[in-house]
MIRO-483865 format. One record per residue: x negated, y, z negated of N, C-alpha, C in turn; residue in three letters. Coordinates in steps of 0.1 Angstrom, whole numbers. Layout:
N
- n.xx|n.yy|n.zz|ca.xx|ca.yy|ca.zz|c.xx|c.yy|c.zz|resn
- X|Y|Z|X|Y|Z|X|Y|Z|ALA
...
This chain:
238
- n.xx|n.yy|n.zz|ca.xx|ca.yy|ca.zz|c.xx|c.yy|c.zz|resn
- -237|246|-234|-239|260|-236|-253|263|-240|MET
- -260|272|-233|-274|275|-236|-274|286|-247|SER
- -285|286|-254|-287|296|-265|-302|301|-265|VAL
- -303|314|-267|-316|320|-267|-319|327|-280|THR
- -330|322|-287|-334|328|-299|-347|336|-297|ILE
- -346|349|-298|-358|358|-296|-367|357|-308|GLY
- -379|354|-306|-389|352|-316|-399|364|-316|ILE
- -399|371|-327|-409|382|-330|-420|376|-338|LEU
- -432|374|-332|-443|367|-338|-455|376|-340|TYR
- -461|377|-352|-472|386|-354|-485|382|-348|PRO
- -490|389|-339|-503|386|-333|-503|373|-326|GLY
- -514|365|-327|-515|353|-320|-522|343|-329|SER
- -515|331|-331|-520|321|-340|-514|308|-336|ALA
- -502|305|-341|-495|292|-338|-482|294|-330|ALA
- -482|305|-322|-470|308|-314|-466|297|-304|GLU
- -476|288|-301|-474|277|-292|-465|266|-298|ASP
- -462|267|-311|-452|258|-317|-439|260|-311|ASP
- -436|272|-306|-422|275|-301|-419|269|-287|TYR
- -428|270|-277|-426|262|-265|-426|247|-268|PRO
- -433|242|-278|-432|228|-281|-418|225|-286|LEU
- -413|233|-294|-399|231|-299|-389|232|-288|MET
- -391|241|-278|-382|241|-267|-382|228|-260|GLU
- -393|222|-258|-394|209|-251|-387|198|-259|ARG
- -388|199|-272|-382|189|-281|-367|191|-281|ILE
- -362|203|-282|-348|206|-283|-340|205|-270|LEU
- -347|206|-259|-340|205|-246|-338|218|-239|GLY
- -334|216|-226|-334|228|-217|-323|238|-221|GLN
- -314|235|-230|-303|245|-233|-308|255|-244|GLU
- -320|252|-249|-326|261|-260|-338|269|-254|VAL
- -337|282|-256|-348|290|-251|-353|298|-264|SER
- -366|298|-265|-373|305|-277|-384|314|-272|LEU
- -380|325|-265|-390|334|-260|-397|341|-271|PRO
- -410|343|-270|-419|348|-280|-424|362|-276|VAL
- -422|372|-284|-428|385|-283|-439|386|-294|ILE
- -451|389|-290|-462|391|-300|-461|405|-305|LEU
- -458|407|-318|-458|420|-324|-472|425|-327|THR
- -474|437|-329|-487|443|-332|-492|440|-346|THR
- -505|439|-348|-511|436|-361|-521|447|-363|VAL
- -521|452|-375|-532|462|-379|-544|454|-383|GLY
- -544|448|-395|-555|440|-400|-550|426|-402|VAL
- -556|416|-396|-553|402|-399|-558|398|-412|ASP
- -550|398|-423|-554|395|-436|-543|391|-444|ALA
- -545|380|-452|-534|375|-461|-536|384|-474|HIS
- -533|396|-473|-534|406|-484|-521|414|-484|GLU
- -516|417|-496|-503|423|-497|-502|436|-489|VAL
- -512|445|-490|-511|457|-482|-511|455|-467|GLY
- -519|446|-462|-519|443|-448|-506|437|-443|ALA
- -500|429|-452|-487|422|-448|-476|432|-448|LEU
- -476|442|-457|-466|452|-457|-467|460|-444|LEU
- -479|463|-439|-480|470|-427|-476|461|-415|ASP
- -479|448|-416|-476|438|-405|-460|438|-403|LEU
- -453|439|-414|-438|439|-413|-431|452|-413|GLY
- -439|463|-410|-433|476|-410|-423|478|-399|SER
- -414|487|-402|-403|489|-392|-407|493|-378|SER
- -417|501|-377|-422|505|-364|-427|493|-355|ASP
- -434|484|-362|-439|472|-354|-428|463|-350|ARG
- -418|461|-359|-407|452|-356|-397|458|-346|LEU
- -394|470|-347|-385|476|-338|-391|476|-324|ILE
- -404|479|-323|-410|478|-310|-409|465|-304|GLU
- -411|454|-312|-410|441|-307|-395|437|-304|GLY
- -386|442|-312|-372|439|-309|-367|445|-296|ALA
- -372|456|-293|-369|463|-280|-374|454|-268|ARG
- -386|448|-270|-391|440|-259|-384|427|-258|GLU
- -380|420|-269|-374|407|-268|-360|409|-263|VAL
- -354|421|-264|-340|423|-260|-339|420|-245|ALA
- -350|422|-237|-350|419|-223|-347|405|-220|ALA
- -348|396|-229|-345|381|-227|-330|378|-230|PHE
- -322|389|-234|-308|387|-237|-306|376|-248|SER
- -313|377|-259|-311|367|-269|-298|368|-276|PRO
- -294|356|-282|-282|356|-291|-285|360|-305|ASP
- -298|358|-309|-302|361|-323|-317|365|-321|VAL
- -322|373|-331|-336|377|-331|-341|372|-345|VAL
- -353|365|-345|-359|361|-357|-373|367|-358|MET
- -375|373|-370|-389|378|-374|-396|366|-379|TRP
- -405|360|-371|-412|347|-374|-424|350|-382|ALA
- -422|354|-394|-434|357|-403|-428|355|-417|CYS
- -435|346|-425|-431|344|-438|-436|355|-448|THR
- -449|356|-448|-456|365|-457|-452|380|-454|SER
- -450|383|-441|-447|396|-437|-432|399|-439|GLY
- -425|390|-446|-411|393|-450|-410|392|-465|SER
- -415|381|-471|-413|379|-485|-420|389|-494|PHE
- -431|396|-488|-438|406|-497|-429|418|-499|VAL
- -419|419|-491|-409|430|-493|-399|427|-504|PHE
- -399|415|-509|-389|411|-519|-376|407|-513|GLY
- -367|402|-521|-354|397|-515|-346|408|-508|TRP
- -344|419|-515|-337|431|-509|-344|437|-498|ASP
- -357|438|-499|-365|444|-488|-365|436|-476|GLY
- -366|423|-477|-366|414|-466|-353|415|-458|ALA
- -342|416|-466|-329|417|-459|-327|431|-452|HIS
- -333|441|-458|-332|454|-452|-341|454|-439|GLN
- -352|447|-440|-361|446|-428|-353|441|-416|GLN
- -346|430|-418|-339|424|-406|-326|431|-403|VAL
- -321|438|-413|-309|447|-410|-313|458|-400|ALA
- -325|463|-401|-330|473|-392|-332|467|-378|GLU
- -337|455|-377|-338|449|-364|-324|447|-358|ILE
- -315|442|-366|-302|439|-361|-295|452|-356|SER
- -297|462|-363|-291|475|-359|-297|480|-346|GLU
- -309|478|-344|-316|482|-332|-311|475|-320|GLU
- -309|462|-321|-306|454|-309|-291|450|-308|VAL
- -284|453|-319|-270|449|-319|-267|434|-319|GLY
- -276|427|-326|-275|412|-327|-278|407|-341|LEU
- -274|395|-344|-278|390|-357|-293|388|-357|PRO
- -299|390|-369|-313|389|-371|-316|383|-385|ALA
- -328|376|-386|-332|371|-399|-347|369|-398|ALA
- -353|364|-408|-368|362|-409|-370|348|-414|SER
- -383|345|-413|-387|331|-418|-385|329|-433|THR
- -387|339|-441|-385|338|-455|-370|335|-458|SER
- -361|343|-452|-347|341|-453|-343|327|-448|ILE
- -349|323|-437|-347|309|-432|-350|298|-442|ALA
- -362|300|-449|-365|290|-459|-354|289|-470|PHE
- -349|300|-475|-339|300|-485|-326|293|-479|ALA
- -323|296|-467|-311|290|-461|-313|275|-459|ALA
- -325|271|-455|-328|257|-453|-327|249|-466|ALA
- -331|255|-477|-330|249|-490|-316|247|-494|CYS
- -308|257|-491|-293|256|-494|-287|245|-485|ARG
- -291|245|-473|-285|235|-464|-287|220|-469|GLU
- -299|218|-474|-303|205|-479|-300|202|-493|LEU
- -294|212|-500|-291|211|-514|-303|211|-523|GLY
- -313|218|-520|-326|218|-527|-326|229|-537|LEU
- -329|227|-550|-331|237|-559|-344|236|-567|ASP
- -352|226|-564|-365|224|-570|-375|221|-559|ARG
- -385|229|-556|-394|227|-545|-408|230|-549|VAL
- -418|224|-542|-432|227|-543|-436|235|-531|ALA
- -446|243|-533|-452|251|-522|-466|248|-520|ILE
- -470|244|-508|-484|242|-504|-487|254|-494|ALA
- -493|264|-500|-495|277|-492|-509|278|-487|ALA
- -510|285|-476|-523|288|-470|-529|301|-477|THR
- -520|309|-483|-524|322|-488|-532|322|-501|TYR
- -538|333|-505|-543|335|-518|-531|335|-528|PRO
- -534|332|-541|-523|331|-551|-515|344|-553|GLU
- -522|356|-552|-514|368|-554|-504|370|-543|ASP
- -506|365|-531|-496|366|-520|-486|355|-522|VAL
- -490|343|-525|-481|332|-527|-471|334|-538|SER
- -475|342|-548|-466|344|-560|-454|352|-555|SER
- -455|360|-545|-444|368|-540|-433|359|-534|HIS
- -438|348|-528|-428|338|-522|-421|331|-533|PHE
- -428|327|-544|-422|321|-556|-411|330|-561|VAL
- -414|343|-562|-403|353|-567|-392|354|-557|ALA
- -395|354|-544|-384|355|-534|-375|343|-535|PHE
- -380|331|-536|-372|319|-537|-364|319|-551|LEU
- -370|324|-561|-363|325|-574|-351|334|-573|GLY
- -352|345|-565|-340|353|-563|-329|346|-555|ASP
- -333|335|-548|-323|327|-540|-318|315|-549|ALA
- -323|314|-562|-318|304|-570|-326|291|-569|GLY
- -338|292|-563|-347|280|-561|-359|280|-570|ILE
- -361|270|-578|-372|269|-587|-384|263|-580|THR
- -395|269|-581|-408|263|-576|-414|255|-588|VAL
- -415|242|-586|-420|233|-596|-436|234|-597|THR
- -442|237|-586|-456|237|-585|-460|245|-573|GLU
- -471|253|-574|-476|261|-564|-491|258|-562|LEU
- -495|255|-550|-509|254|-547|-513|264|-536|VAL
- -522|272|-538|-526|283|-529|-540|279|-524|SER
- -542|279|-510|-555|275|-505|-564|286|-501|HIS
- -559|298|-503|-568|310|-502|-575|311|-488|ASP
- -567|308|-478|-572|311|-464|-570|325|-461|ILE
- -580|333|-458|-579|347|-458|-572|353|-446|PRO
- -571|346|-434|-565|352|-422|-556|342|-415|THR
- -547|348|-407|-538|339|-399|-546|332|-389|ALA
- -556|338|-383|-564|332|-373|-571|319|-378|ALA
- -576|320|-391|-582|308|-397|-572|297|-400|MET
- -560|301|-404|-550|291|-407|-546|284|-394|ALA
- -546|291|-383|-542|285|-370|-552|275|-365|ALA
- -564|275|-370|-574|265|-366|-573|252|-373|ARG
- -565|251|-383|-563|238|-391|-557|228|-381|LEU
- -564|216|-381|-559|205|-372|-549|196|-380|ASP
- -545|185|-374|-536|176|-379|-540|171|-393|ARG
- -552|166|-394|-557|161|-407|-557|171|-418|ASP
- -561|183|-414|-562|194|-424|-548|198|-429|ALA
- -538|198|-420|-525|201|-423|-519|190|-432|VAL
- -522|178|-429|-517|167|-438|-523|168|-452|LEU
- -536|171|-452|-542|173|-466|-536|184|-473|GLU
- -533|195|-466|-527|207|-473|-514|203|-479|LEU
- -506|196|-471|-493|192|-476|-494|183|-488|ALA
- -503|173|-487|-504|163|-498|-511|169|-510|LYS
- -516|181|-509|-523|188|-520|-513|192|-531|SER
- -500|192|-527|-490|196|-537|-477|188|-536|ASN
- -479|175|-537|-468|166|-537|-463|164|-552|ASP
- -457|175|-556|-452|175|-570|-441|165|-572|SER
- -442|156|-582|-431|146|-584|-418|152|-587|PRO
- -418|164|-593|-405|170|-597|-398|178|-586|ASP
- -405|179|-575|-400|187|-564|-391|178|-554|ALA
- -380|183|-550|-372|176|-540|-377|177|-526|GLN
- -386|187|-524|-392|189|-510|-404|197|-512|ALA
- -412|197|-501|-425|205|-501|-423|216|-490|VAL
- -426|228|-493|-425|240|-484|-439|244|-480|LEU
- -441|246|-467|-454|250|-462|-451|263|-454|ILE
- -453|275|-461|-448|287|-456|-457|296|-448|PRO
- -462|292|-437|-471|301|-429|-468|298|-414|ASP
- -463|308|-407|-460|306|-392|-473|306|-384|THR
- -484|309|-391|-497|308|-384|-503|294|-384|ALA
- -496|285|-391|-500|272|-392|-493|263|-382|LEU
- -500|255|-374|-494|245|-365|-488|234|-373|HIS
- -475|231|-371|-469|220|-379|-459|212|-371|THR
- -454|217|-360|-443|211|-353|-446|197|-348|ILE
- -458|195|-344|-461|182|-338|-462|171|-349|ALA
- -463|175|-362|-467|166|-372|-456|164|-383|TRP
- -445|170|-381|-435|170|-392|-431|156|-396|ILE
- -428|146|-387|-425|133|-392|-436|126|-400|PRO
- -449|129|-396|-460|124|-404|-461|130|-417|GLU
- -458|143|-418|-458|150|-431|-448|144|-440|LEU
- -436|142|-435|-425|136|-444|-428|122|-448|GLU
- -434|114|-439|-437|101|-442|-448|100|-453|GLU
- -458|109|-452|-469|109|-461|-464|113|-475|ALA
- -454|122|-476|-450|127|-489|-437|120|-494|LEU
- -430|113|-485|-418|106|-489|-407|115|-493|GLY
- -406|127|-488|-396|137|-491|-395|147|-479|LYS
- -384|155|-479|-384|165|-468|-395|175|-469|PRO
- -400|179|-458|-410|189|-457|-404|200|-448|VAL
- -405|213|-453|-400|224|-445|-412|233|-442|LEU
- -413|235|-429|-424|244|-424|-419|256|-417|THR
- -428|266|-417|-423|280|-413|-417|281|-399|ALA
- -424|275|-389|-419|276|-375|-406|268|-374|ASN
- -406|256|-381|-394|247|-380|-382|255|-385|GLN
- -383|261|-397|-371|267|-403|-367|279|-396|VAL
- -377|286|-389|-373|298|-382|-364|294|-370|THR
- -368|284|-362|-360|280|-351|-346|275|-356|ALA
- -347|267|-366|-334|261|-371|-324|271|-375|TRP
- -329|282|-383|-320|292|-388|-315|301|-376|TYR
- -324|303|-367|-319|311|-355|-308|304|-348|GLY
- -309|291|-346|-298|283|-340|-286|284|-348|LEU
- -287|283|-361|-276|283|-370|-268|297|-369|LYS
- -276|307|-369|-270|321|-368|-263|322|-354|LEU
- -268|315|-344|-261|315|-331|-249|306|-330|ALA
- -246|299|-341|-235|290|-341|-238|277|-334|GLY
- -250|273|-333|-254|261|-326|-261|251|-335|THR
- -257|238|-334|-263|228|-341|-269|218|-331|THR
- -282|216|-332|-289|206|-324|-297|197|-333|ILE
- -294|184|-331|-301|174|-339|-313|168|-332|ARG
- -323|165|-341|-335|159|-335|-341|150|-346|SER
- -346|138|-342|-353|130|-351|-368|133|-352|ASP
- -372|143|-344|-387|146|-343|-390|158|-351|ILE
- -380|165|-356|-383|178|-363|-380|177|-378|LEU
- -379|165|-383|-377|164|-398|-363|163|-403|GLY
- -362|162|-416|-349|160|-422|-340|172|-419|THR
- -345|184|-418|-337|196|-416|-329|194|-403|LEU
- -335|189|-393|-329|188|-380|-321|175|-378|PHE
- -322|166|-387|-314|154|-386|-300|155|-390|ARG
- -297|166|-398|-283|169|-402|-277|159|-411|GLY
């Protein structure tokens, strides 16, 4: 049985992680990407609230509906958690109402992935400035997840985060290998990570959850589909 997860992705950065996941997960999984509009590419709260505004997301949802998806995912972490727990759920409820399908976002997917793996203590290695990252800490706190340590790398734009290569992503992950944390979360869909998840987990010796990874995983879960993979980390090994 084939499954289609419609991906609403802000602007252009690491959206090529999704066709890579399609190849890994097999021909029964389709992850069509619609690039939603961006006002200002900035890891700043005001810009992120605009990035995740209803008008931008509804426009994208109407476009992705042409692919007849089973689920729609708003593939943006910061553009969802800045709205807070209740606001992020209202955000995806509006998408769901527009297209008549289940919908969620990357922030919600992170919380669900932590529940799936029984994680309640995590570290965050973030690309964002600390004032943005702190909103993710609060979001996870509302989900009952304690952040043992936060490292913010103060990368100002999604475009700049997208340029980080394998070595830079590994260094970012290792920058916050908190011994008290059960896993490390890397919360930016603008960051390429899919090709390197096994290396990240091997380097840290614990599960690593990345933004594009959890987005696809939770979309499949909402569609009632479980696909296992040894290439996409602990989360996909089941």
